[in-house]
C-alpha positions in Angstrom: -175.6 158.5 -7.1 -174.5 161.7 -6.0 -170.4 161.8 -6.3 -168.3 164.6 -3.8 -166.2 166.0 -5.7 -163.9 168.0 -4.6 -165.4 171.2 -3.3 -163.8 174.0 -5.3 -164.4 172.1 -8.7 -166.9 172.5 -11.5 -168.3 169.6 -12.4 -172.1 168.0 -12.7 -172.7 165.0 -10.4 -171.5 161.3 -11.9 -173.8 158.7 -12.4 -173.1 155.1 -12.7 -174.3 153.3 -15.7 -172.7 150.1 -16.4 -171.5 146.9 -14.8 -169.9 144.1 -16.0 -171.0 140.5 -15.8 -170.2 139.2 -12.8 -168.5 135.7 -13.7 -165.6 137.9 -15.5 -162.2 137.8 -13.5 -162.8 141.7 -14.3 -165.4 143.8 -13.6 -165.9 147.3 -15.0 -168.2 150.2 -13.4 -168.3 152.9 -16.0 -169.3 156.7 -14.7 -170.0 160.0 -17.0 -168.2 163.2 -15.6 -168.7 166.4 -17.3 -168.1 170.0 -17.0 -170.6 171.8 -17.5 -168.4 175.1 -17.7 -167.0 177.8 -20.7 -163.3 176.6 -19.1 -161.5 173.6 -19.1 -160.5 172.0 -16.2 -156.9 170.2 -15.9 -156.6 167.7 -13.5 -159.9 167.9 -11.6 -160.1 166.5 -8.4 -162.8 163.6 -8.0 -163.3 161.6 -4.9 -166.0 159.2 -5.3 -167.1 157.2 -1.7 -166.8 153.6 -1.4 -170.2 153.3 0.2 -171.8 154.8 -2.6 -170.0 152.4 -5.3 -171.1 149.4 -3.4 -175.0 150.6 -3.2 -173.9 149.5 -7.6 -171.3 146.9 -7.3 -171.8 145.7 -3.6 -168.4 143.1 -4.6 -165.8 146.0 -5.6 -162.9 145.8 -4.1 -161.3 149.3 -3.6 -157.8 147.2 -3.1 -157.7 145.9 -6.1 -159.0 148.9 -8.7 -157.6 150.5 -11.4 -158.9 153.7 -12.9 -159.4 154.4 -16.9 -160.6 157.2 -19.0 -161.8 157.4 -22.4 -162.5 160.2 -25.1 -165.8 159.2 -25.4 -168.9 160.9 -23.8 -171.7 158.3 -24.1 -171.9 154.4 -23.7 -172.1 154.2 -27.2 -169.0 156.0 -28.1 -167.3 154.1 -25.1 -168.4 150.8 -26.0 -166.3 151.4 -29.8 -163.1 152.9 -28.3 -160.0 150.7 -28.1 -157.7 153.4 -26.5 -158.0 154.3 -23.1 -155.5 156.5 -20.7 -154.9 155.3 -16.9 -155.7 157.3 -14.1 -153.5 157.4 -11.1 -155.4 156.6 -8.0 -155.6 156.1 -4.5 -157.6 154.6 -1.9 -158.3 156.3 1.4 -159.5 155.4 4.9 -160.6 159.1 6.0 -161.6 157.3 9.9 -159.1 155.2 11.2 -161.0 151.6 10.7 -158.8 150.0 8.5 -161.6 149.7 5.7 -161.8 152.0 2.7 -163.6 155.3 2.4 -162.6 156.9 -0.7 -161.5 156.2 -4.3 -159.5 159.5 -5.3 -158.5 160.8 -9.2 -157.9 163.0 -11.3 -159.0 163.4 -15.1 -158.8 166.1 -17.7 -161.4 168.3 -19.0 -162.8 170.7 -21.7 -165.0 172.8 -21.8 -168.3 171.7 -21.7 -166.8 167.9 -21.9 -168.5 164.7 -20.9 -166.0 161.6 -20.4 -166.6 157.9 -19.6 -164.6 156.2 -16.3 -164.2 153.0 -16.2 -163.6 151.9 -12.8 -162.2 148.2 -12.8 -161.8 144.9 -10.6 -161.9 142.2 -9.4 -158.9 139.7 -9.1 -156.0 141.2 -7.6 -153.4 139.4 -9.4 -154.3 140.0 -12.3 -155.6 144.4 -11.8 -152.4 144.4 -10.1 -150.4 143.3 -13.1 -152.1 145.1 -15.3 -151.8 148.8 -13.2 -148.9 151.1 -13.3 -146.9 152.6 -10.6 -147.8 155.4 -9.5 -145.0 158.4 -9.0 -145.7 160.1 -5.6 -147.0 163.5 -5.8 -148.0 164.5 -2.9 -146.8 164.1 1.0 -147.3 164.7 4.5 -145.1 164.4 7.6 -145.3 164.8 11.1 -141.5 166.3 12.1 -140.0 168.0 15.4 -138.0 169.8 13.0 -140.2 171.3 11.3 -142.3 172.1 14.2 -145.2 170.8 12.9 -147.6 168.9 10.6 -146.7 169.2 7.1 -148.0 168.8 3.5 -146.8 168.9 -0.3 -147.4 169.3 -3.7 -144.7 169.4 -6.0 -145.2 172.7 -6.6 -145.5 174.2 -2.5 -145.3 172.8 0.8 -147.0 173.9 4.3 -146.6 173.4 7.7 -149.1 174.0 11.1 -146.9 174.9 14.0 -148.1 171.8 16.7 -148.0 174.3 19.2 -150.0 177.5 20.3 -149.5 180.1 17.6 -151.2 177.0 15.2 -150.2 178.8 12.1 -149.3 178.2 8.9 -146.1 178.5 6.8 -145.0 178.3 3.5 -142.1 176.4 1.3 -141.6 177.8 -1.5 -140.2 175.4 -4.5 -137.9 176.3 -7.1 -138.6 173.0 -9.0 -141.3 170.7 -9.0 -140.4 168.0 -6.3 -141.3 166.8 -2.8 -139.5 168.0 -0.4 -140.5 168.1 3.2 -138.1 164.9 4.4 -135.4 167.3 3.2 -136.5 170.3 5.3 -137.3 167.3 8.1 -133.9 166.5 7.4 -131.1 166.8 10.8 -129.0 169.3 10.4 -130.7 170.8 7.5 -131.2 174.4 7.2 -134.6 174.9 5.5 -134.7 178.8 6.1 -131.3 179.3 4.1 -131.3 179.7 0.2 -130.9 176.7 -1.9 -131.8 175.8 -5.3 -134.8 173.3 -4.0 -136.7 175.4 -1.9 -137.0 177.2 1.6 -139.2 178.3 4.1 -140.3 181.7 2.4 -142.9 183.4 4.4 -142.3 185.3 7.9 -145.4 184.6 10.1 -145.1 186.8 13.3 -147.5 186.6 15.3 -150.3 186.6 12.4 -151.8 183.4 11.9 -150.2 182.4 8.7 -152.1 181.4 5.4 -155.5 179.2 6.2 -155.1 178.9 9.8 -158.3 178.5 11.8 -159.0 181.0 14.6 -161.9 182.7 16.1 -162.9 186.0 16.4 -164.4 187.0 20.3 -164.9 190.6 21.3 -163.3 192.0 17.9 -160.2 190.4 18.5 -158.5 187.3 16.5 -158.2 184.2 19.1 -155.8 181.8 18.2 -156.6 178.0 19.2 -153.9 178.5 21.4 -155.0 177.8 24.9 -156.0 173.8 24.1 -156.4 170.8 26.8 -154.9 168.3 24.1 -153.5 168.3 20.5 -153.7 165.0 18.0 -152.9 165.0 14.7 -152.8 162.2 12.1 -151.9 162.0 8.3 -155.3 159.9 7.3 -153.7 160.0 3.4 -149.9 160.5 1.3 -150.0 159.4 -2.2 -149.8 160.2 -5.9 -153.3 161.9 -6.1 -153.6 163.3 -3.0 -152.5 164.3 1.0 -154.7 164.7 4.1 -154.2 165.9 7.5 -156.0 166.0 10.4 -155.7 167.8 13.7 -157.7 167.6 16.7 -158.3 170.4 19.3 -159.9 168.8 22.3 -160.9 171.6 24.7 -159.9 174.9 23.0 -160.6 177.3 25.8 -162.1 180.4 23.9 -162.5 183.1 25.5 -163.9 181.2 28.7 -165.9 178.4 26.1 -164.7 175.2 25.8 -165.2 173.8 22.4 -163.8 170.5 20.5 -162.5 171.6 17.3 -161.4 168.8 14.0 -159.2 170.7 10.8 -158.7 168.3 8.2 -156.8 169.4 5.4 -156.2 168.3 1.6 -153.5 168.8 -0.7 -154.3 167.3 -4.3 -151.5 166.5 -6.9 -150.1 169.5 -8.8 -152.1 172.5 -7.0 -151.0 175.7 -5.2 -153.2 175.6 -2.8 -154.9 173.1 -0.3 -158.5 172.5 1.1 -159.3 173.0 5.2 -162.4 171.9 5.7 -163.4 172.2 10.5 -165.8 171.1 12.2 -166.8 172.0 16.6 -169.5 171.9 18.8 -169.8 175.2 19.7 -173.1 175.5 17.5 -173.4 177.9 14.1 -173.4 180.9 15.9 -170.1 180.9 17.2 -167.8 183.4 14.8 -164.6 181.8 13.3 -161.8 183.3 10.9 -159.4 182.5 8.3 -157.0 184.7 6.3 -153.5 186.4 5.8 -150.4 187.6 7.4 -151.0 191.3 6.1 -148.5 193.3 5.3 -148.8 197.1 5.8 -146.8 198.0 2.3 -149.0 195.6 0.0 -152.8 196.2 -0.1 -155.1 193.5 -0.2 -157.4 192.7 -3.0 -160.6 191.6 -2.0 -164.0 190.2 -3.6 -166.9 192.2 -4.6 -169.3 192.9 -1.9 -172.0 190.1 -2.4 -170.1 187.8 -4.2 -171.1 184.1 -3.3 -167.2 183.6 -3.0 -166.1 185.8 -0.3 -161.5 185.8 -0.6 -159.2 188.4 0.1 -155.6 188.1 -1.6 -152.3 189.6 -1.8 -149.2 189.6 -3.8 -145.8 191.8 -3.7 -142.8 191.8 -1.8 -143.7 189.9 0.9 -140.9 186.9 0.5 -139.0 186.7 3.6 -134.8 187.1 3.4 -132.8 183.6 3.8 -131.7 182.9 7.5 -133.9 181.5 10.6 -134.0 184.9 11.9 -134.0 187.2 9.2 -136.8 189.4 9.3 -136.6 191.7 6.2 -137.9 190.6 2.8 -136.1 190.0 -0.4 -136.1 192.6 -3.6 -136.9 190.9 -6.5 -139.3 188.4 -5.4 -142.9 188.1 -5.3 -145.1 185.9 -3.3 -149.1 185.7 -3.8 -151.5 184.6 -1.0 -155.1 184.0 -1.2 -158.0 182.5 1.0 -161.6 181.8 -0.8 -164.6 180.3 1.3 -168.2 179.7 -0.1 -169.4 179.6 3.0 -172.8 181.2 3.0 -172.5 185.4 4.7 -168.6 185.1 5.2 -167.2 188.4 5.0 -163.7 190.3 4.4 -162.1 192.2 7.4 -159.0 192.5 9.1 -157.1 193.1 12.2 -153.6 194.8 12.8 -152.0 191.4 12.3 -154.5 190.1 9.7 -156.5 190.0 6.4 -159.6 188.2 7.1 -162.4 186.5 6.0 -164.8 186.1 9.0 -167.6 183.3 9.3 -170.2 181.2 10.8 -170.3 177.0 10.6 -172.9 176.0 8.8 -174.4 172.6 10.1 -170.9 172.2 12.6 -168.7 172.0 9.9 -166.7 175.1 7.1 -164.7 174.7 4.0 -161.9 176.8 2.6 -159.5 177.5 0.1 -156.0 178.7 0.8 -153.4 179.5 -1.9 -149.9 180.5 -2.4 -147.6 181.1 -5.6 -144.1 182.2 -5.7 -142.7 184.2 -8.5 -139.5 181.6 -8.2 -141.3 178.2 -8.9 -139.8 176.4 -11.1 -136.5 178.9 -11.8 -134.6 175.7 -11.0 -136.7 173.1 -13.2 -134.0 170.7 -14.8 -135.2 169.6 -18.1 -132.1 167.0 -18.9 -129.7 165.1 -17.0 -127.3 167.6 -15.3 -128.7 170.7 -17.1 -131.0 173.6 -15.9 -133.5 175.7 -16.9 -134.0 179.1 -15.3 -136.8 180.3 -18.0 -140.6 179.9 -16.5 -142.3 177.1 -17.9 -146.0 179.3 -19.0 -148.1 177.8 -16.2 -145.5 179.6 -13.2 -147.1 182.5 -11.8 -144.8 185.4 -12.8 -147.0 188.1 -12.3 -150.1 189.9 -9.7 -152.3 189.9 -12.9 -151.5 186.3 -13.4 -151.8 185.7 -9.5 -155.3 187.6 -9.3 -156.6 185.8 -12.8 -155.7 182.3 -10.8 -157.8 183.9 -7.8 -160.8 184.2 -10.0 -160.7 181.3 -11.6 -160.6 179.8 -8.1 -163.6 181.7 -6.9 -165.6 180.7 -10.3 -165.3 177.0 -9.7 -166.3 177.4 -6.2 -169.6 178.8 -7.4 -170.5 176.6 -9.4 -172.1 173.5 -7.1 -170.2 169.9 -8.2 
């Protein structure tokens, strides 16, 4: 079978290779996950369609499943392995019918490494006694306090204004925790300076980072004039959160369009995947992008690159306070959007650095990422102790950020 990975990952397809005998309380499905790249992939995102799993195991019970991985690269090696690692996993209903659609997990892969992943399922009581409790590492919520729909990993949080602005904003974090409920708390000032995190981005009249808009007659048109907006939280778990915004009757310069926007936030990542579908046909011109600052030059992908991207790094962290407009000295923020949509081009207007593209088969996907150089500056290393030394995985320089952007672009170019 073909397994659907998150679009930016570097893997070959996985193939089911074994099912345990049906008379056992616990049955096993084994798959091979391979990384053809020269570089390692930590916490690689994997999403398995339940319908495809059931082609191999019709009695698969997604509500009582356990995912483990070994260092073995073949079934023969796996048969002799005594030690395996349990991988946090979650089952998601993506269409709201109450039935499981995907099983999601993350797995580490070295360069050119193949690993055997085992899906164990069967007797619910047995499985749930064996299965660990998984730490919540992503979250999503809707709150009037944050003026819309938010999603987050431990590294960073985002929100989309649920009104005609339809722009995506950023909450930076000084330590790796889930903070959206704090921002949404009554009377909490999320614009104020904090040892936890705060709203660090000023959008103005731009589209923010990674929002959807259109290009009409040479001008950016926000998804503003809409007959009805709907939101849904499809998943909020240890592995990923998925939110959806539906725009019914978007008046795009006299053309009525129905757009569905789905955003996926995976654990541990500084960015999110954004996929749209629309009924406007593939000739309509969409854009996404970044808020631009006149004093910060953009860096673009090479002309003709398979993955188009635009990125900025510099003094673009807004000062604390709900009405602040000045940027903070001594702090830097990196922003980027990338897409593998065929024919996408880099452009700009007075407010935004943009990626311009058309739908392919009625849909398009891009990836938006952000890195604050204050990330992890308040990481707790022991009870009642704090460290203000950035860990090795924090991005603190322009060079580190652009390297991360190029790595993300390389991942998009290799098909999953």
